[in-house]
C-alpha positions as CSV (number, residue, x, y, z in Angstrom):
1,M,108.4,72.9,97.6
2,A,108.4,75.6,100.5
3,I,111.2,78.0,100.4
4,T,113.8,78.0,103.1
5,Q,115.0,80.7,105.3
6,A,118.5,80.6,103.4
7,Q,116.4,81.1,100.2
8,V,114.8,84.1,101.8
9,K,118.0,85.8,102.6
10,T,119.2,85.1,99.0
11,A,116.1,86.6,97.5
12,I,116.6,89.9,100.0
13,A,120.3,89.9,99.0
14,N,119.4,89.7,95.2
15,A,116.9,92.6,95.8
16,K,119.7,94.5,96.9
17,F,118.4,95.5,100.6
18,P,120.7,97.7,102.6
19,A,122.7,95.6,105.0
20,A,121.0,97.5,108.0
21,S,117.6,96.6,106.8
22,R,118.0,93.1,105.8
23,Q,117.3,91.2,109.1
24,I,114.1,93.2,109.5
25,A,112.8,92.4,105.8
26,E,114.0,88.6,106.5
27,D,112.1,88.4,109.5
28,L,108.9,90.1,108.0
29,V,109.0,87.7,105.1
30,W,109.6,84.7,107.0
31,R,106.6,85.6,109.5
32,G,104.4,86.5,106.6
33,L,105.2,82.7,105.1
34,E,104.6,81.2,108.1
35,H,101.3,82.7,108.4
36,Y,100.6,82.0,104.7
37,R,101.4,78.2,105.4
38,E,99.3,78.0,108.4
39,Y,96.1,79.5,106.7
40,K,96.4,78.0,103.1
41,S,94.2,75.3,104.1
42,P,91.8,75.2,107.0
43,K,92.3,72.8,110.0
44,Y,90.2,71.9,112.8
45,A,90.9,71.0,116.4
46,S,89.8,67.3,117.2
47,H,89.0,66.2,120.5
48,T,92.3,65.0,121.3
49,G,93.8,68.4,120.6
50,K,95.6,67.6,116.9
51,L,94.8,69.5,114.0
52,V,93.1,67.7,111.4
53,K,91.6,68.5,108.2
54,K,88.1,67.2,108.9
55,P,86.3,68.2,112.1
56,Q,84.5,64.7,112.2
57,A,84.8,61.3,110.6
58,G,81.4,62.0,108.4
59,H,82.6,65.5,107.4
60,R,82.4,66.1,103.5
61,T,84.8,68.6,102.1
62,S,84.2,70.1,98.8
63,I,85.9,69.1,95.7
64,G,89.3,71.2,94.6
65,R,91.6,73.4,96.2
66,Y,90.4,76.0,99.4
67,D,90.4,79.3,98.2
68,Q,94.0,80.9,99.3
69,T,93.4,84.4,98.5
70,E,93.5,85.4,102.2
71,A,96.6,83.8,102.8
72,R,98.0,85.2,99.6
73,T,97.2,88.5,100.9
74,I,98.9,88.0,104.3
75,L,102.0,87.1,102.1
76,I,102.0,89.8,99.7
77,S,101.4,92.2,102.5
78,A,104.5,91.0,104.2
79,L,106.5,91.6,100.7
80,C,105.3,94.9,100.5
81,R,106.2,95.9,104.2
82,A,109.5,94.3,103.7
83,W,110.0,96.2,100.7
84,L,109.4,99.5,102.5
85,Q,112.4,98.8,104.7
86,K,114.4,98.9,102.1
87,G,114.0,102.6,101.7
88,A,113.1,102.5,97.9
89,G,109.5,103.9,98.5
90,N,106.4,102.3,97.8
91,P,106.4,98.9,95.7
92,T,105.4,99.3,92.1
93,L,103.9,96.8,89.8
94,N,104.8,96.8,86.3
95,H,102.5,97.3,83.2
96,K,101.6,94.8,80.6
97,N,104.3,95.8,78.0
98,D,106.6,97.5,80.5
99,P,109.8,95.6,82.0
100,M,109.6,94.0,85.3
101,S,109.6,96.3,88.4
102,E,112.4,95.5,91.1
103,F,109.4,94.6,93.7
104,H,108.0,92.4,91.1
105,H,111.3,90.4,90.6
106,F,111.5,90.1,94.3
107,A,108.0,89.1,94.7
108,Q,108.2,86.6,91.8
109,E,111.2,84.9,93.5
110,V,109.6,84.5,96.9
111,L,106.4,83.4,95.5
112,G,107.5,81.2,92.7
113,R,109.9,79.7,95.3
114,E,106.9,78.9,97.4
115,G,105.0,77.2,95.0
116,I,102.5,79.9,94.0
117,G,101.5,80.2,90.3
118,K,100.0,82.9,88.4
119,I,102.2,85.7,90.2
120,Q,101.5,88.8,88.0
121,Q,97.6,88.0,88.3
122,H,97.8,87.7,92.1
123,L,99.7,90.8,92.6
124,E,97.5,92.9,90.2
125,E,94.4,91.5,92.2
126,Y,96.1,92.4,95.3
127,W,96.8,96.2,94.1
128,S,93.2,96.3,92.8
129,T,91.6,95.4,96.1
130,R,94.1,97.8,98.0
131,A,93.2,100.4,95.8
132,K,89.6,100.1,96.4
133,K,89.9,100.1,100.0
134,W,92.3,103.1,100.1
135,E,89.7,105.1,97.8
136,K,86.9,104.1,100.2
137,N,88.6,105.2,103.2
138,E,89.6,108.6,101.6
139,K,86.0,109.3,100.8
140,G,85.0,108.4,104.2
141,R,87.1,110.8,106.2
142,L,85.8,114.2,107.0
143,S,87.2,117.3,105.5
144,G,88.8,120.0,107.5
145,G,89.6,117.5,110.3
146,S,93.0,116.9,111.8
147,E,95.2,113.7,111.1
């Protein structure tokens, strides 16, 4: 079952966002949820202009779920941007035997209500992918340049 806008407000309030930044954070999370829902399964435009799951009657789709990694990345990025609005610094992920971080509680509430499972695994995958890209970007910069 999809999360409602009232539940997003509750999740933001439970995460103790400052009153001044709650509306901005809510907008960021809600837009991320809309994009996630739009991209989680591919759709095609038919000749009538409607969005359909198959482009033609003879089209065969592969068995199983579509890969939703990119859609989850959009949603987790929106959660991170919303967390930055809180002013509590960069979001942190808990380690195996440590207690859950505040960001993890917030992400778990939103992702869980949206129906996404294996939240810890998806957050770790997102973190590792982002860390690799950041490292690659840092190595690619010329030393001594202006920023």
